[in-house]
C-alpha positions in Angstrom: 0.0 0.0 0.0 1.5 3.3 -1.0 1.7 6.1 1.6 2.1 9.8 1.2 5.8 9.1 1.8 6.0 7.0 -1.3 4.8 9.8 -3.7 7.0 11.2 -6.4 8.8 14.3 -5.2 9.3 17.4 -7.2 12.9 18.7 -7.7 12.7 21.1 -4.7 11.2 18.5 -2.4 13.7 15.9 -3.6 16.6 18.2 -2.7 15.1 18.8 0.7 14.5 15.1 1.3 18.2 14.5 0.4 19.3 17.2 2.9 17.1 15.7 5.6 18.5 12.3 4.8 22.1 13.6 5.3 21.1 14.9 8.7 19.5 11.6 9.6 22.6 9.7 8.6 24.9 12.1 10.4 22.9 11.8 13.7 22.7 8.0 13.4 26.4 7.7 12.8 27.2 10.1 15.7 25.2 7.7 17.8 27.4 4.9 16.5 24.5 3.0 15.2 24.1 0.8 12.1 20.8 0.8 10.2 20.0 -2.5 11.7 20.8 -1.3 15.3 18.6 1.7 14.7 15.8 -0.6 13.6 16.2 -2.7 16.8 16.2 0.5 18.9 12.9 1.5 17.4 11.4 -1.9 18.1 11.3 -2.5 14.4 9.0 0.6 13.8 11.7 1.9 11.5 13.0 -0.8 9.2 16.6 -0.6 8.2 15.7 -0.5 4.5 13.2 2.4 5.1 15.8 4.3 7.2 18.3 3.8 4.4 15.8 5.2 1.8 15.2 8.3 4.1 18.9 8.8 4.4 19.5 8.6 0.7 16.6 11.1 0.1 14.6 8.5 -1.8 11.7 8.8 0.5 10.3 11.7 2.4 9.7 11.2 6.1 6.5 12.5 7.6 6.5 14.9 10.5 5.0 12.4 13.0 7.6 9.7 12.0 10.4 12.3 12.2 9.3 13.1 15.7 9.3 9.4 16.7 12.7 8.9 15.1 14.1 11.9 17.1 12.8 10.1 20.3 14.5 6.9 19.2 17.8 8.8 18.7 17.2 10.9 21.9 17.8 14.2 20.1 15.5 17.2 19.7 13.5 16.9 16.5 14.8 20.1 15.0 18.3 18.5 15.0 17.1 16.0 12.4 16.4 18.8 9.9 19.0 20.4 7.7 20.3 23.9 8.7 19.2 26.9 6.6 22.3 27.7 4.5 21.4 31.4 4.8 21.3 31.3 8.6 24.8 31.8 9.9 23.7 32.0 13.6 25.4 29.3 15.5 28.0 28.4 12.9 30.6 28.6 15.7 28.9 25.6 17.3 28.7 23.3 14.3 30.8 20.2 14.8 32.1 18.4 11.8 32.5 14.8 12.7 33.4 13.6 9.2 37.1 14.6 9.5 39.7 13.6 11.9 41.3 16.5 13.9 44.4 16.0 16.0 43.6 16.5 19.7 44.4 19.9 21.0 47.4 20.0 23.4 45.2 21.3 26.2 41.6 20.4 26.4 38.9 19.5 28.9 36.7 16.6 27.9 33.6 15.8 30.0 32.6 12.1 30.3 28.8 12.6 29.8 28.0 9.1 31.1 29.2 10.3 34.6 27.1 13.5 34.7 24.0 11.6 35.8 25.9 10.5 38.9 25.8 14.2 40.1 22.7 14.7 42.3 20.9 17.7 43.4 20.5 21.2 41.8 24.2 21.3 40.8 23.8 18.1 38.8 20.5 19.3 37.2 21.9 22.6 36.1 25.1 21.0 34.8 23.1 18.4 32.8 20.9 21.2 31.3 23.9 23.3 30.4 25.8 20.4 28.8 22.7 19.4 26.9 22.4 22.9 25.6 26.0 22.8 24.4 25.2 19.5 22.5 22.3 21.1 20.8 24.2 24.2 19.8 27.1 22.1 18.4 24.8 19.4 17.0 26.9 16.9 18.8 24.9 13.9 19.9 27.4 11.1 20.3 26.4 11.1 24.0 29.7 9.9 25.3 32.0 12.9 25.7 31.9 16.7 25.2 34.9 19.0 24.8 34.6 22.1 26.9 35.6 25.5 25.5 36.8 28.5 27.5 33.4 30.2 27.7 31.8 26.9 28.7 34.3 26.5 31.5 33.4 29.9 32.9 29.7 29.0 33.0 30.5 25.6 34.5 32.5 27.3 37.2 29.4 29.4 38.1 27.2 26.3 38.1 29.7 24.5 40.4 30.0 27.5 42.6 33.8 27.5 42.3 36.3 30.1 41.1 37.0 29.7 37.4 40.7 28.9 38.0 39.5 25.7 39.9 36.7 24.6 37.6 38.8 21.8 36.0 40.0 20.6 39.4 36.3 20.5 40.6 35.3 18.6 37.5 38.0 16.1 38.3 36.8 15.8 41.9 33.3 15.0 40.6 34.7 12.3 38.4 33.6 14.0 35.2 36.9 14.4 33.4 37.4 12.0 30.5 40.7 10.2 30.3 41.6 12.2 27.2 41.5 15.5 29.1 45.0 17.0 29.2 46.4 18.7 32.3 45.2 22.2 31.7 46.4 25.5 33.1 42.9 26.8 33.6 44.1 30.4 34.1 45.6 30.3 30.6 42.3 29.1 29.1 40.3 31.8 30.9 42.4 34.8 29.7 
């Protein structure tokens, strides 16, 4: 039985479906999922072959299904849509995961799996802030997050600690990922 998703698309709709497909593929890959694993996560609602057709732009995905797929991937639904090429707001937060970059000599990497261990208001605020960073950067791998200078200042406020001791406090809380370098925080905050 043909659905509205199976209709022939005009050139403009086909291009948009292709762009949506690229975002769907990017998010799935950031999550480290194969098409089959995504099918399993969705309890077979999204068949691997259909997900592949969406990702190639061969089929258009309906808004309700896009919303359910966002829930499966645990990302905000707007993150499954392509960015407006004319909207340069937030370009500083775009994270290109398709190329390998050598690690910076000094960086702070948060182990996101440990953040849930922080209880109380401090943990709630930290989770919300880190989630906001992920949305801004479109980084949904869910395992680690590299902290920038301005992020570190905000985290210091959340943790009610002087900015120079924010990295140390993150270490005390067990949130630093093993790839974090020893950082002279005062140099980062200048």
